[in-house]
Wavefront OBJ file of the C-alpha trace (Angstrom):
o trace
v -22.157 16.216 18.887
v -25.236 14.002 18.885
v -26.329 13.040 22.436
v -26.024 9.638 21.025
v -21.940 9.966 20.481
v -21.566 11.597 24.226
v -23.178 8.771 26.086
v -21.514 5.491 24.757
v -20.050 2.315 26.528
v -17.037 4.126 27.464
v -18.677 6.707 28.985
v -21.306 4.567 30.709
v -18.420 2.023 31.882
v -17.056 5.085 33.562
v -20.162 7.018 34.863
v -21.072 5.786 38.435
v -18.724 6.844 41.016
v -20.294 5.023 44.219
v -19.806 7.223 47.005
v -18.504 10.591 45.851
v -19.311 13.549 43.796
v -22.868 13.345 42.600
v -23.232 10.066 43.881
v -22.151 10.975 47.651
v -24.991 10.305 50.224
v -25.457 13.847 51.136
v -25.860 14.587 47.561
v -28.277 11.484 46.569
v -29.740 11.314 49.944
v -32.086 14.331 49.806
v -32.815 14.040 46.306
v -34.279 10.228 47.020
v -36.157 11.605 50.180
v -37.979 14.406 48.552
v -38.956 12.723 45.551
v -40.306 9.771 47.174
v -42.858 12.083 49.249
v -43.604 13.556 46.461
v -44.643 10.907 44.870
v -46.417 9.520 47.446
v -48.328 6.243 47.118
v -48.139 6.264 42.933
v -45.565 5.541 40.372
v -42.788 7.629 39.037
v -41.085 8.711 35.828
v -37.360 9.589 35.521
v -36.491 11.114 31.862
v -32.957 10.414 31.041
v -32.675 7.969 33.756
v -29.161 7.168 32.668
v -27.493 4.101 35.031
v -30.487 4.670 37.402
v -28.280 6.898 39.751
v -31.515 8.230 41.249
v -34.036 5.462 40.147
v -32.304 2.469 41.486
v -32.719 4.041 45.740
v -36.050 5.158 44.662
v -37.472 1.860 43.959
v -35.546 0.173 46.628
v -37.416 3.453 49.167
v -41.000 1.626 47.837
v -41.931 3.687 44.583
v -42.461 2.002 41.482
v -39.880 3.746 39.062
v -39.964 3.500 35.159
v -37.270 5.095 33.168
v -37.104 6.921 29.433
v -33.474 6.883 28.075
v -31.798 7.467 25.383
v -28.774 5.659 25.185
v -28.795 1.336 25.472
v -24.812 1.940 26.510
v -26.542 3.770 30.101
v -29.197 1.184 30.426
v -26.560 -1.626 30.007
v -24.770 -0.080 32.866
v -28.074 0.167 35.191
v -29.066 -3.894 34.412
v -26.512 -4.053 36.555
v -27.890 -2.912 39.499
v -31.707 -3.725 38.407
v -33.996 -5.726 35.982
v -36.394 -5.260 33.549
v -38.751 -6.327 36.069
v -37.999 -4.004 38.703
v -36.922 -1.118 36.720
v -38.485 -0.778 33.107
v -37.224 1.300 31.002
v -38.337 2.423 27.426
v -35.238 3.265 24.733
v -35.656 6.733 23.548
v -35.887 10.604 23.462
v -37.184 11.874 26.771
v -38.948 14.524 24.789
v -41.151 12.389 22.271
v -41.168 8.684 24.120
v -44.141 7.209 25.510
v -44.186 5.338 28.585
v -47.149 3.319 29.232
v -49.222 4.330 32.069
v -49.826 7.646 34.339
v -47.583 8.741 36.954
v -47.811 10.711 39.814
v -44.786 12.655 39.341
v -42.402 12.395 36.393
v -38.572 14.062 37.356
v -35.647 14.641 35.531
v -32.357 15.675 37.405
v -28.914 16.482 37.501
v -29.466 19.055 34.128
v -30.086 16.620 31.992
v -33.224 18.727 30.617
v -30.270 20.865 28.976
v -29.394 18.104 26.725
v -32.340 19.044 24.579
v -30.223 21.752 22.501
v -33.356 23.824 21.360
v -35.590 25.385 23.010
v -38.664 23.543 21.085
v -36.651 20.222 21.954
v -36.961 21.739 25.910
v -40.459 22.607 25.401
v -41.769 19.325 24.157
v -39.927 17.773 27.170
v -42.973 19.682 29.379
v -44.837 18.524 26.749
v -44.241 15.013 27.197
v -44.102 15.213 30.993
v -47.632 16.550 31.404
v -48.828 13.516 28.929
v -47.520 10.605 31.827
v -48.850 12.459 34.905
v -52.232 11.908 36.694
v -54.388 15.105 37.434
v -52.660 16.898 40.170
v -49.240 15.186 39.345
v -46.214 17.161 39.492
v -43.099 17.479 36.937
v -40.237 17.632 38.589
v -37.065 19.517 37.431
v -33.262 19.670 38.715
v -31.191 22.480 36.937
v -28.067 25.000 37.096
v -28.422 28.550 36.611
v -26.345 30.014 34.317
v -23.825 31.709 35.919
v -23.074 34.055 32.969
v -21.241 36.750 35.232
v -18.227 35.022 35.546
v -17.943 35.242 31.868
v -15.937 38.306 31.067
v -16.548 40.694 28.456
v -14.686 39.905 25.497
v -14.432 35.790 26.190
v -15.777 33.196 25.698
v -15.238 30.758 28.135
v -14.723 29.944 32.173
v -12.979 27.437 34.154
v -15.200 26.230 36.851
v -12.957 23.782 38.342
v -9.277 23.330 38.946
v -7.677 20.627 41.289
v -4.415 17.906 41.021
v -5.433 15.728 37.910
v -8.788 18.162 36.592
v -9.554 21.223 35.009
v -13.273 21.707 34.230
v -14.234 24.322 31.817
v -17.238 26.089 29.990
v -17.342 27.295 26.457
v -20.463 29.566 25.512
v -22.405 30.665 22.300
v -24.365 33.215 23.947
v -26.148 33.889 20.652
v -27.594 30.088 21.048
v -27.731 29.476 25.021
v -25.574 26.994 24.218
v -22.265 25.774 26.669
v -19.493 22.814 26.151
v -18.376 21.354 29.166
v -15.066 20.336 29.149
v -13.503 17.773 31.206
v -9.993 17.477 31.238
v -8.422 14.435 33.425
v -4.383 13.950 33.345
v -1.998 12.010 34.942
v 2.079 12.415 35.490
v 2.316 12.152 32.008
v 1.954 14.100 28.845
v -1.648 12.138 27.835
v -4.802 13.857 29.166
v -8.507 12.531 28.953
v -11.238 14.144 27.457
v -14.922 14.062 27.935
v -17.205 16.493 26.477
v -20.678 17.586 26.688
v -23.069 20.298 24.973
v -26.053 22.024 26.951
v -28.771 24.715 26.023
v -28.837 26.576 29.687
v -32.270 27.468 30.629
v -32.964 31.063 32.791
v -35.606 29.900 35.571
v -38.209 32.040 34.089
v -37.751 30.832 30.829
v -38.345 27.079 32.006
v -41.359 28.554 33.875
v -43.155 29.980 30.380
v -41.898 26.752 28.900
v -44.292 25.310 32.394
v -47.026 27.111 30.886
v -47.185 26.483 27.624
v -47.576 22.588 28.533
v -50.275 23.297 31.227
v -48.045 23.425 34.162
v -47.921 25.461 37.679
v -44.940 26.352 39.387
v -46.187 25.125 42.475
v -42.328 25.460 44.871
v -38.959 26.740 43.741
v -36.008 25.919 46.337
v -32.561 26.040 45.734
v -31.472 22.868 46.621
v -33.494 19.525 47.341
v -32.937 19.871 50.977
v -35.239 22.744 50.696
v -33.445 26.035 51.024
v -33.984 29.618 50.041
v -34.031 29.850 46.417
v -32.136 33.303 45.765
v -30.288 35.640 43.539
v -27.392 34.071 44.541
v -28.327 29.944 44.158
v -25.944 27.903 41.479
v -29.091 25.706 41.207
v -32.946 24.945 41.586
v -35.026 22.133 41.865
v -38.767 23.778 40.631
v -41.731 21.647 40.667
v -44.248 22.198 38.332
v -48.155 20.628 39.213
v -50.862 19.810 36.431
v -54.063 21.421 37.758
v -56.424 18.538 39.572
v -59.370 17.456 37.840
v -62.391 19.053 38.458
l 1 2 3 4 5 6 7 8 9 10 11 12 13 14 15 16 17 18 19 20 21 22 23 24 25 26 27 28 29 30 31 32 33 34 35 36 37 38 39 40 41 42 43 44 45 46 47 48 49 50 51 52 53 54 55 56 57 58 59 60 61 62 63 64 65 66 67 68 69 70 71 72 73 74 75 76 77 78 79 80 81 82 83 84 85 86 87 88 89 90 91 92 93 94 95 96 97 98 99 100 101 102 103 104 105 106 107 108 109 110 111 112 113 114 115 116 117 118 119 120 121 122 123 124 125 126 127 128 129 130 131 132 133 134 135 136 137 138 139 140 141 142 143 144 145 146 147 148 149 150 151 152 153 154 155 156 157 158 159 160 161 162 163 164 165 166 167 168 169 170 171 172 173 174 175 176 177 178 179 180 181 182 183 184 185 186 187 188 189 190 191 192 193 194 195 196 197 198 199 200 201 202 203 204 205 206 207 208 209 210 211 212 213 214 215 216 217 218 219 220 221 222 223 224 225 226 227 228 229 230 231 232 233 234 235 236 237 238 239 240 241 242 243 244 245 246 247
């Protein structure tokens, strides 16, 4: 599966779930608050901006936001909320596409860096973020921690959520650090709807090495946007990397 095939018009039209899931105020609010604080008085660049889940409320806070996005249908959905003058978007790969100007913060949220399916592409994403930053600028990455402890020996799949009308499971290729998330939604009939997305999972230590290769220093790491302590039991992290200030 290519990412262009995954994030098509049908997915874009059904992606937003206002008030629930990743759009819930208790999820979105702390992320916007933290990013606004880190941006300070400068502009922000979002990689994989999608339908503007974070960018739209961040721009409403007064932070100038520019985006890079591979999927035109996702940008079309964004345009129902904000025009090009409010949130400009460059169509292209977040590992290579160039947005005009320099930024105090570049950010990539909700596991989007894992959509790059090779280590080389993920390293290129760090380097692309560095190219867009002012001296002293920050690159913020929100990413889940691979939970391979849930994968029994000899098995290649785990169920990560099961509830009425929905089953979510992951299938792993541990040699390539690949995982495909499968989302099954169904009603009372025989038919089910399936959405699949491929990812390359990354350990925090590997992410730190990618950052070093791009000239970043790790400034902070927390378990969530609210600043909870990151521990061995944390299932996700928000990592802030910084370009050294100019001498």
